[in-house]
N, C-alpha and C positions, 0 to 999 in steps of 0.2 A: 504492500499500498503505499501511496506516496507520502510527500507530505501535505499536502494542497486535499488529498482525502481524510486524513487526520484530523487537519484543521477546521475543516468544511461545517458549517450549522447544518442541524434536521434542515431537510429541501422540505419546502413547503408540498401537502400531501399531494395537488393537482400534478405530481413528475411518481406519485411511488403508487404503485397496484393497490387496490383496483381501479383508482380514476384514470393511472396511466395508461391503460388500457384501451379506454372510453376517448384518450384524447387520442392514441396513436392511431384508432380506428380513424378515428373524425382524418387524422392528417394522411391516411395509406388512402382516404376515397378522395379528398382533394389534391394528393400529387400523382395520385397513377391511377383513377378512374374515371375523376369528374373531366368532361369533356372528351373522353376516350375515343367515342365515335362520329363526337363534333364535328370534323375536317374532312377533309379527302387525304386519301394517300398522297404523302407527298415524294418525288422523283430528285433521285436515282434510286436511292437507297431503298424507301421501300418498294416503291414501284416493284423494283427488281425482285427482293423478298418473297411479293407476294404474289408475282407472278408466276415465279417459279412454283409456289403453294399451289395457285390452280391448275396450273398445269400438270402436277403431281394427281390430284385430285382428277382432273377430268382423263388424262391417261391412265391412269394405275398402276404408273412406275414409280413406286415409293422407295428406288433405288438412287438412280440419276437426277437433280435436278435439271429442269430445261426452263430456260426462258425464250419465249418466242422463237420455238424448235428447237432452238441449238443447246447443248451442253451447257448449265453455267456451272462452272468450278469456285466459283468465289468463294464460297465457306461449304464444311460439311451438312450433313442432312440436320440434325437437331431439329432446328429453325423450325424447318418444314415438317415436319412430322408435326411438330405442338401446334402449330398454326393451323395443317390439313386436319387435327385433331377438334380442333377452336369450332372453325368452318363445318366442319360436319354436322357439330350439334346447333350450330348460331345458324347456321346460311353464310354464304359468300357477302360479308360488310365488312366496313371499316372500326368498328367495334367486335368483331369475332379476330378477326386478323390479328392487333392489337394487343389480345385481351393476355397472350401468353406471356408478355414483355410485362402486362403490369402484375400478372400473377407472381413471376419472377423478381422485379422488383419488391412488391410486400415480403416473398418468402427470404430475401437477400437483406430486409430491413430486420425482420424477425431472426435471423440468424445473428446482425450486430448488436440489438435487443439482448438475447442470450448470451452471448460471450461475454458483453460487458456487462451483463448482471452477473454473471459467475466469477467475473475476474475483478471487479471492481464495486459498483452497487445498482441499484434499478433505477433510481434518481439520473447518475451518469447516464445509464444503459437508455432511460428516456429522453432523454436532452442528445445522446449524441444520435437516435433513431430519429428526434424529427432535426435534426440538421441535413440528415440523408436526406429525409422526405423535401424539404424547403430548400434542397441546392436546386441551382436551377440545370443546370448539367444529366443531372439524375430523374429529374423529372421528366427532363424531354427523353430523355430513351426508354423512361419508364412508361411512354405512353406512344414509343415507336415500333413500328411491328419490323423490327431487326432482331440482330442477334445478340446485341451489346448485354440488355439486361438479364438475359440471363447466363450466358457467357459470364459478369460481373459474380453473378447467385455463387457460381460454381470456383470461380476464382477466391471468393470470399471464404465459402465452407472450408478450400483448402486451409486457406492461411491459418483459419482459427483452428481446427483440427491439427496441423502441426505445432501451432502453440499448443494443443493442449497434449498430444504426445511429447513432447520436450520438456511438457510441466512434471508429464504422469505415463510413462512408457507403456502403452497396452495396444494388444494386437489388433482389437476392436477400433479403437480412433486409426491405428495407423491405415488399416483397411481401407476405410470411409477416408482418408485424403486419397488415397489410390483409384477408388470409388470415383470424388468429387473429377479428380482431374483427368480420369476416363471419359466422364458425364460433358467436359470442358474440351476437351478432345474432338469431343462430337459435335460441341457446337462449334467452336470456333480456332482446332488446329493446335497448333506448336507455342503460341501464348501461352494457353490455361497450364502449361505445364513447366514454361521456362523460369517465369518470375517465382513460384512456389520452389520449385528448385534452386534457384540463385539466390534468392533473401534468405530461405532455411540456408542455406551453405552460408553466407554471410555471415547470420545471425549464431548457427555455432562456432564459426572460426571465432568467433569474439569473445566466445563463452570459454574456448578452450574445449568444445566441444564436439572436434571434427568425426571421432570414432563413433558418435551418436546418429549422425548424419550420416555417416559411410552406411553403418546398419540400416537406418530409415529406406536409404535410396537404394539400395541393393539388398530389399528384404523380397524375395521370389514369390511368394504369396501375396505379394501386393500387386505385383506388377503380374499377376494370373489375373486380379481381379479388372486392373487395366484394360489388359488385353479383351477378357471376355467382356466386357463394355464396351469398348471403341472396334475393334477389332474385327467384329462379323461384317459391321456396314464398309468397313476400309476394302474390306475382303470380296466384297458383293460387288463395291464401286468398280473394282479391278478387273471382276468379271462381267460386267455388262458391258465395260464402257474402256474396258482397256487402262493403258496410262498416260491416260488423257487428263483425266482429274489430278494424279500426283505431279505430272509436269507444269500443270497450270497454277494449282495452289500453294503447291511445297517451292516450286521454284519462282514463281511471277507473284504471286498472291503475297508470301513471305518472305522469301530471300530478294524479290524485286522490289518490294514494297519498301523493305530498309536501304535497298544501296542504289536503290533508284527512285524517283516520281511517279505513282498510278495517279490516274485520272485528273492529273494536274493539282495535285496536293503537294504543291510545295510549304515548305514555310521558310521563315529566316533563320538564321541559327540562335536567336534568344525567342523564337515561337512560342515555347512552351510557360516563359517567364511575363510573358504578355498576356497567352489565352487562360493558364492557372486561374488570374484573378478571376478574370470571365467567368468559367466552369464553377467555382465556389461561390460566385454570388446568392445571395448577401451575407455572405459570410466570411468574405475577404479579409475580412480587417481582422475577425477573430484568427485567423490562420497566420496574419502576421504576426500578430502578437506573438506566436508561440516561435518565432526565426530565432529571438535574443533568448532563449531559454533551452536550442536545442543540446547545449552541453550537460544542463543539470537534468533533462531529460533522458540521456543518456545511459545515464548512471542507473534508472530504473530499469529494470530485465526487459517488462510490458511496452514502456515507451519506447525502448531500443529498437526492440522488434517493427514495430509503428511505424519510425522512422525507417527503417533500413526496405520496409514493403516501398514506403511511398518515396524515396531517394533513389533506388534502383527504377522505379518505372520511369520518373523524371529523366533520370541522365539517362535513360538506354533511348527512349523515344524524343529526346532535346537531339541525339546524332542521326536519326533516324530520316533518312532522304525523305520521305513520304509523312506528312504531318495532319491529322485533325485533330480537333478537340475533344473529341470523346477519347481518345487512347491515354486522357489522363484519368480518366475514372478506373482505370485498373488500377490505379493507387490511391487516390483519395480514400477507399474505405477507412484506412487509416489514422488520417489526419479527422474524421467524424470522431474516432474515439480521442484521442488526444484534445481537440476544442472541447470536448465536454469534462473528461477529466479533467481539465484544466481550465476551467471556463471562469474560476474567482479572478486570473490574471487579466481577464479583460473591464477595464476599468474607463477605457478613453472611450467616450459617446464621439469622438469624431472619428478617431480608429474603425470604431463599430460602425457607423452610420456615414460613412463618408463613401465610400462605394455603391454601398446601395441608392445612395440620394443623386451621387452620378449617374446609377445608371436610369432611373425612374426620370430623373431632368432629361436623359437623351430621348427616352421611348416618349416625353413630353413633346418636344422640341421636333419628331419624328413631320409631321405635318408642315412645319417652317421648313427644313431639310430638304424633303422629297422634290422640290421645284429645284430648288440649285443642282440637287443631282442628277437632277431629268437634264439639265441645260447641257450638263457633261459628256451625258451618255451619247456614245456617235455609234451604236448599233440599234437597228429598228428595234428586236424583242425587249432591250431592255426599254427603250425609251415607251413601248408601249405599257409593259411594266408596272414604269414610276408613272405613267399617266390613269393608270389603274388604281396607283395606292394613294394619287392625290383625291381619290372618289372616296374611297374606303375609309382614310383615316379622318369619320368625320366627328358631328360636333360630341354625339357620346363617348368617343374614342378620347377624344379632348379631354373632356371632365372626367372620365373614369382615370388619368393618368396623374391630373392634378391633382384630384382626389388621393391617390396613390403617394403622390408627392407630397402634401398635406399632411398626410396622416405619419408617413418617416420621419416628417421634420418633429409634429409633436411627440411620436414618441423617442425620439431622441432626447428631447428633454425633460420626459415623464421620472418625476424626482420618487426617490426609496424603490424603485425597481431595479434589481440588478442588470447590465447591461446586459450580458447575455440571454435573461429572459424576457428584452424589448427586441433583442436582433431576433429572437425564434419568431416574434409576431412581424416585425419586419418580413420574415418570409413567408408568413401568411399572406400578407398585403403585395408582395412581389407574386406569388402564385395565383393569384386575383388577378392581376392586370394583366399577366404573361399569357395567361391560359383563358383568362377571358375575353380579352380586350385586343392583344397582339395577334396571337397565334391565328387563333379566324382570321382577320381579314389580313397577314399575311398568307396563307393556304387561299383567302379566296382571290385574293392576286394571281399565284403562281401555280393554285392546283384546282382550283373551281372553272375553270375555264379548260380545259385537260380532259376533265371527269365530262362535262355537258360536250363537248366533243366525241365520246367514247359511248354516249348515250346516246346520242344522234347517228352515229355508226351502225349502232347496237338497232335501231330501229330502222334501219335504213334495211341493213341484212343485205348488203352488196360483198362482194369482195374489195377488202381493207389493207392497204399499204402505209406502211411509214418509209419518208423520206428523211434522210439526214438528220434524223433527232432521237436523241434516246430519253425517252420517258415512258418508261413500262406500264405505269399507271394505268393507261390508256388502255392496252390488252386484257386489264382486271378489270376496268369498268366493259370494256365491251366484250366480255366474258369469253374472247377468243384468239387466239394466236394473233398477231401482224407482223407478219416480216417484214425485214425492210428491202427497201428497192430502191438503185437507183435510178431506173428508166420505167415510171409506170405508165400501165395501159391506158388506153382512154376506157370508161365504166369505173376503173378503181375508185374506189375513195381514196384519199390521198392525207393522212396527217403529219403535221409538219409545224414547226417553227416560221414561222412569219419572217425572219429574214432570210430563211431557204425557197421564199415565192420565186424571186427570178433566178435563181439555179435550176426548180423545179419548171418553171417554165420554160427556159433554154433548151432542157429536157426533150420537149415537145415543140418547138417550132411552131409547126404546123396546124397543133392545137389549138382549140381556146382554154383556156382556163376558165373553169366558174368556180366560186367561192361558195359552197356553202354553208359554210359558219367560220365566222373568225371574232373572234375577241381576247383582247390582250395580247399577251405575245405567243399564239397557234393559233391553227386555223384548219379546217377541214375543206379540203378540192378535190374536182374531179376533173379530166380532161371530157369535151365535147369533140368526138373521134370528127379525122378532117386529113388527117394526113396518114399515115403508113399503118396505122394501126390495124 
């Protein structure tokens, strides 16, 4: 137990069971289930995952995922199985497709609460879980039909059981570690194994327990559990599809992402120094307060384990050529526990409230900024989206963001309530504004036109193709494979981004291009025959 744990006065009853369970249930609903099916799927990621799930159900091939008729080697199979089960029970809709992520995020939060409760106390466990629920990036992936919430559940479970085993080496706990590693490997591959192995090695080395690490890593029964969980599908996809998955997934999407830029997701050397404060909003200042305490934290075994977990993820991805904000989520679970455990150190209201106030002020200023950004945009589809954005950021949005900003200012000055408690309330405010006002409007601009075009194409029931555009949610909503072509035929419906219209017209200069639907950055068109078609 740390000195902070020993000195801390009894917490308010609200943060202890049974009241804490009601508080956490409300937080889980607000963070992961509220608005879960209220907005269209976003492209590229949600569209790609969910189209692969839709095709899996349509084809009956539950081994090799396909997207628009082509094998999709980006990720292993578990997320598609989970989404397929949800869709089979609830139908093909946004709620069903995102439900596995919401459930996984809930179990992840429960795992954090249980581990913290047993290692510290119930109050700290509740605070850590609330930090997790109301953190910006966790709430985003907890509502997204992608693999990240499921992966982070298994990563967290593996780390928690690694620490339990090091405290009290029991075979059942060690076998559980290998179970989580196997399920993580079936969700997103090597990353689920790499960090638990690396961090546990460094932690054992720091405590002169290298032999214990070797004993755990070279446990034959453990690897049998791992192979029994992950091996059958990897063997099945090899038998079904040959070596294509292994070449693409392991070499291109793992080694290739680290040693090169994939899908244009490059970043500058200090990318995560900038993105981590955004990922942790509104708790950025709470995290910054920990930095001067690192040397003292290192002396405590639990804090040391948590620091190593975060540190290795941060450093590893800082050297990766492909950089994405959600990569940091692999390493922020320990920060939730560290912040909660040392919450009494957070006393500066401006350190605490500066980041969320700045973020809310930026959201409130968006209606003023969009016209300026639109004036600098030189691509047709970007200009179209900015034009749509200026319309959806209406007076309701302005009032909502200003109300959020005012509430945060009031919370910053509330007397006699600990700063950390006020910051948790700021998390509630941020969640309400982001997912109640901002996200629906962003998706109305970026994804509602894609969904509407797909529904029109589905109603017309004609051969449909895509021209030089990657928005796979179109196929999900059309409920059919939509192949990519370079030269559509007359009579085919063509879905595309509006900046591709000139190229499309040039592909058939003798045929008349007829626009059936155009909204924002996308269009649905066809050619009237007249040339060589």
